[in-house]
C-alpha positions as CSV (number, residue, x, y, z in Angstrom):
1,M,24.0,11.7,-11.8
2,S,21.6,10.1,-9.4
3,I,18.4,8.3,-10.4
4,K,15.3,10.3,-9.2
5,I,12.7,8.0,-7.8
6,I,9.1,8.4,-6.6
7,L,7.6,5.7,-4.2
8,A,3.9,5.0,-4.7
9,D,2.2,2.7,-2.1
10,D,-0.8,3.2,0.2
11,H,1.1,1.8,3.2
12,N,3.3,4.3,5.0
13,M,5.5,1.6,6.5
14,I,6.3,0.1,3.1
15,R,7.2,3.5,1.6
16,D,9.3,4.5,4.6
17,G,11.1,1.2,4.6
18,L,11.8,1.3,0.9
19,Q,13.1,4.9,1.2
20,S,15.5,4.1,4.0
21,M,17.0,1.1,2.0
22,I,17.0,2.8,-1.4
23,E,18.8,5.9,-0.2
24,K,21.7,3.8,1.0
25,E,22.5,3.4,-2.7
26,T,24.6,6.4,-3.6
27,D,23.2,6.7,-7.1
28,F,19.5,6.7,-6.0
29,R,17.5,9.7,-4.7
30,I,13.9,9.6,-3.5
31,I,12.2,12.8,-4.5
32,G,8.7,12.1,-3.4
33,Q,6.2,9.7,-1.9
34,A,2.5,9.1,-2.9
35,S,-0.2,7.1,-1.1
36,N,-2.6,6.8,-4.0
37,G,-2.6,6.7,-7.7
38,R,-3.9,10.2,-8.4
39,Q,-1.3,11.7,-6.1
40,T,1.3,9.7,-7.9
41,V,0.3,11.1,-11.3
42,Q,0.4,14.7,-9.8
43,L,3.9,14.2,-8.3
44,A,5.2,12.7,-11.5
45,Q,4.0,15.7,-13.4
46,E,5.5,18.1,-10.9
47,L,8.8,16.4,-10.0
48,N,9.7,14.7,-13.4
49,P,11.2,11.5,-11.8
50,D,13.3,9.0,-13.7
51,I,11.5,6.1,-12.1
52,V,8.2,5.5,-10.2
53,I,8.0,2.4,-8.1
54,M,4.3,1.7,-8.3
55,D,2.0,-0.4,-6.2
56,I,-1.1,-1.7,-8.1
57,S,-3.8,-1.8,-5.4
58,M,-4.1,1.8,-4.3
59,P,-7.1,4.0,-3.4
60,D,-8.5,6.8,-5.6
61,L,-6.7,5.6,-8.7
62,N,-5.2,2.1,-9.2
63,G,-1.5,1.7,-10.2
64,I,-2.4,0.4,-13.7
65,D,-4.4,3.5,-14.6
66,A,-1.9,5.7,-12.9
67,T,0.9,4.2,-15.0
68,R,-1.1,4.8,-18.1
69,Q,-1.7,8.4,-17.3
70,I,1.9,9.1,-16.4
71,K,3.2,7.5,-19.6
72,E,0.7,9.6,-21.6
73,M,1.9,12.7,-19.9
74,N,5.6,11.9,-20.1
75,K,6.8,8.8,-22.0
76,H,10.3,9.2,-20.5
77,V,9.2,8.3,-17.0
78,K,9.9,4.6,-16.2
79,I,7.5,2.6,-14.1
80,I,8.4,-0.4,-12.0
81,A,5.5,-2.3,-10.5
82,L,6.0,-3.6,-7.0
83,S,2.9,-5.6,-6.1
84,V,1.5,-8.5,-4.0
85,H,-0.1,-9.6,-7.2
86,S,1.8,-12.2,-9.2
87,E,-1.0,-13.3,-11.5
88,T,-0.1,-12.8,-15.2
89,S,-3.3,-10.8,-15.8
90,F,-1.9,-8.0,-13.6
91,V,1.5,-8.3,-15.2
92,R,0.1,-8.0,-18.7
93,Q,-2.1,-5.0,-17.8
94,M,0.9,-3.2,-16.3
95,L,3.1,-3.8,-19.3
96,K,0.3,-2.8,-21.6
97,A,-0.1,0.4,-19.6
98,G,3.6,1.2,-20.2
99,A,5.5,-0.3,-17.2
100,S,9.1,-1.2,-17.7
101,G,9.5,-3.6,-14.8
102,Y,7.5,-5.9,-12.5
103,L,8.4,-7.4,-9.1
104,V,6.4,-9.1,-6.4
105,K,6.7,-7.6,-2.9
106,H,8.4,-10.7,-1.5
107,S,11.4,-10.1,-3.7
108,E,14.7,-9.5,-2.1
109,F,15.8,-5.8,-1.9
110,K,18.8,-6.5,-4.1
111,E,16.5,-7.5,-6.9
112,L,14.7,-4.2,-6.7
113,V,18.1,-2.4,-6.9
114,E,19.0,-4.4,-9.9
115,A,15.6,-3.7,-11.5
116,I,16.0,0.1,-11.0
117,R,19.4,0.1,-12.6
118,I,18.2,-2.0,-15.6
119,V,15.1,0.0,-16.2
120,A,17.0,3.2,-15.9
121,R,19.1,2.0,-18.9
122,D,15.8,1.8,-20.8
123,Q,15.6,-2.0,-20.6
124,L,12.7,-4.2,-19.4
125,Y,13.0,-6.1,-16.1
126,L,10.7,-8.9,-15.0
127,S,11.5,-11.0,-11.9
128,P,12.3,-14.6,-12.8
129,H,9.1,-15.9,-11.1
130,I,7.0,-13.5,-13.3
131,S,8.9,-14.3,-16.4
132,Q,8.4,-18.1,-15.9
133,Q,4.7,-17.6,-15.3
134,L,4.3,-15.5,-18.5
135,V,6.1,-18.1,-20.6
136,Q,4.0,-20.9,-19.1
137,D,0.8,-19.0,-19.8
138,Y,1.9,-18.3,-23.3
139,L,2.6,-21.9,-24.0
140,K,-0.6,-23.0,-22.4
141,Y,-2.8,-20.7,-24.6
142,L,-0.7,-20.9,-27.7
143,P,-3.2,-21.6,-30.6
144,V,-2.9,-25.2,-31.8
145,N,-3.7,-24.0,-35.3
146,E,-1.2,-21.1,-35.4
147,S,-0.2,-20.5,-39.0
148,N,3.5,-20.3,-39.7
149,V,6.2,-22.1,-41.6
150,F,6.5,-24.7,-38.8
151,T,2.8,-25.6,-39.0
152,K,2.4,-25.5,-42.7
153,L,5.5,-27.4,-43.8
154,S,7.1,-30.7,-42.8
155,P,10.7,-30.8,-41.5
156,R,11.9,-32.1,-44.8
157,E,10.0,-29.4,-46.7
158,R,11.5,-26.7,-44.4
159,E,14.9,-28.2,-45.0
160,I,14.5,-28.0,-48.8
161,L,12.9,-24.6,-48.6
162,Q,16.0,-23.3,-46.8
163,M,18.4,-24.7,-49.3
164,L,16.4,-23.4,-52.2
165,A,16.3,-19.9,-50.7
166,E,20.0,-20.0,-50.0
167,G,20.6,-20.6,-53.8
168,K,21.4,-24.3,-54.0
169,T,20.3,-26.0,-57.2
170,K,17.9,-28.9,-57.2
171,Q,20.9,-31.2,-58.1
172,E,22.9,-29.9,-55.1
173,I,20.0,-30.5,-52.8
174,A,19.4,-33.9,-54.2
175,D,23.0,-34.8,-53.6
176,I,23.0,-33.5,-50.0
177,L,19.8,-35.4,-49.1
178,F,20.5,-38.5,-51.1
179,L,17.3,-38.0,-53.1
180,S,16.5,-37.7,-56.8
181,V,16.1,-34.4,-58.6
182,K,12.6,-35.5,-59.4
183,T,11.8,-35.9,-55.7
184,I,13.3,-32.4,-55.0
185,D,11.2,-31.0,-57.8
186,S,8.1,-32.6,-56.3
187,H,8.9,-31.2,-52.8
188,R,9.4,-27.7,-54.3
189,Q,6.0,-27.8,-56.0
190,N,4.3,-29.1,-52.8
191,I,5.9,-26.4,-50.8
192,M,4.7,-23.7,-53.2
193,N,1.2,-25.2,-53.3
194,K,1.0,-25.3,-49.5
195,L,2.1,-21.7,-49.1
196,N,0.0,-20.6,-52.1
197,I,3.1,-19.0,-53.7
198,S,3.5,-19.0,-57.4
199,T,7.0,-17.6,-58.0
200,F,10.5,-18.5,-56.8
201,S,11.3,-14.9,-55.7
202,D,8.2,-14.9,-53.5
203,L,9.3,-18.2,-52.1
204,V,12.6,-16.7,-51.1
205,R,11.0,-13.7,-49.5
206,Y,8.7,-16.0,-47.5
207,A,11.7,-18.0,-46.2
208,I,13.5,-14.8,-45.1
209,R,10.3,-13.4,-43.5
210,E,9.7,-16.6,-41.5
211,G,13.3,-16.7,-40.3
212,I,14.2,-19.9,-42.3
213,T,17.1,-18.1,-43.9
214,E,18.7,-14.7,-44.0
215,L,19.6,-12.3,-46.8
């Protein structure tokens, strides 16, 4: 069964060029073209496509709001953004609106083909350039005071927490780390104080929740 596609872009040449290339793929079928966001929403409602390839900067209704409206109308329609904008603010807004893919317009055509097939399988596709930018932005703005097991406990404390949660006795931990039982007992108390946890069962649950150990 072929993948039904709508092309949304305010430039006729881009739409026609994409259609001529996309239709060479035997499992793709272009069922409509739209030159603005509002027309795209209407076509998506009338034609029930599998995928909409969506420009962001379009007249009447931009691609981000058009994506949001289409997803509210039919959550099964997948949206792939194809835009000149590579800034992460645009990517985040498109993903938040419900897009399943994002490519920049200078991407090679084979990447678009790959993105269509991946998104059609209900998976997310971001071009490598976009993914790299998102990760860099995330790391840049990662809160320095983020609260989790890696900021609250020292490496030694996490090591002991994991072994405690996995059921090792204080003596076994002491033997493994070449420490005294008294030192392990002191570490355990410090861990519980830092985490504001009063029972061993809560300590185990915390370790599992934070990914330090598994059930």
